[in-house]
N, C-alpha and C positions, 0 to 999 in steps of 0.2 A: 429724066435723069441723063446726065452727060455720059458719053462713052468712057469706059474705064481707062482705055489706053489712047485717049485723044492726044493730039499734038500739044495742046496747052498743058495737059496733065503731065506728059512726059518731059516737056521743057521745064515746068516747075520743079519736078523731081530732080532733073539734071542740075538746076541751079542750086537746089538745097544740098545735093550730093557734093557739088563743087565747094560750097561753103564749109561743109563738114570736113571734107578732105583737107581744106586749107587750115582749119583749126587743128586737126590731127597732125598735120605736117609741122605746124608751128609748135605744137606741144613736144614733138620729137626733136626739133631743132634746139629748143631751149628747155631741156629737162629740169625738173625741179620747180618750174613755174606752173602751179596747179591751175586748172580751169574752174574748179568749184569754189575756191576761196574768193576770187574776185566776184563771182556771182552772189555769194553770200554777203559780201561786203556791200555790193551794189543794192541788194535787196534790203539790207538793214538801213542803208542810207536813204532808199526810196521811202521806207516806212517812216523814218525819222523826219526827213525834210519835205516830203511830198512834192519833189521836183518832177515835172512831167516826163523829162527825158529818162530819169532813173526808173520811174514807174513803168514806162514803156519797155525799157530794157528788161526789167524783171518779168514783165508780162510775156514778152516774146521768148525769153530764155526758159520760162516755165512751160511754154508750148512745145519745147524741144522734145519732151517725153511722149508726144502724141504721134509717134511714127505710124501706128496702125491707121490712124485717120488719113495720113498722107498716102499710104500705100493703097488703101481701098476707100476712096472718097464716095460720098453720096451727094454730089453737087448737081443741082438743077440749073445753075447759072453758068455763064461762060466768062472768059478772062476779064475784061475790064469792069465787070459788074461788082457791086459791093458783096453780094453773096459768095462769089468765087474767092475773094480775098479773105 
């Protein structure tokens, strides 16, 4: 099992936090432009068209709710490996 607070773990969490902060800042700069509506539309388009890019976006946006797994991972592999990703 990898260390809980290893450099690669902390760097990954920092990148994720930066992306989340950017999305929140964009939502505050342009109020009224919801974040869930585009995700719903992209999900529907992915189901309808089966375009790989839309399916991937839907998949990764669906993973956004798994914060617990990001905070307390049980990863036996290290950064460039498939298991870490």
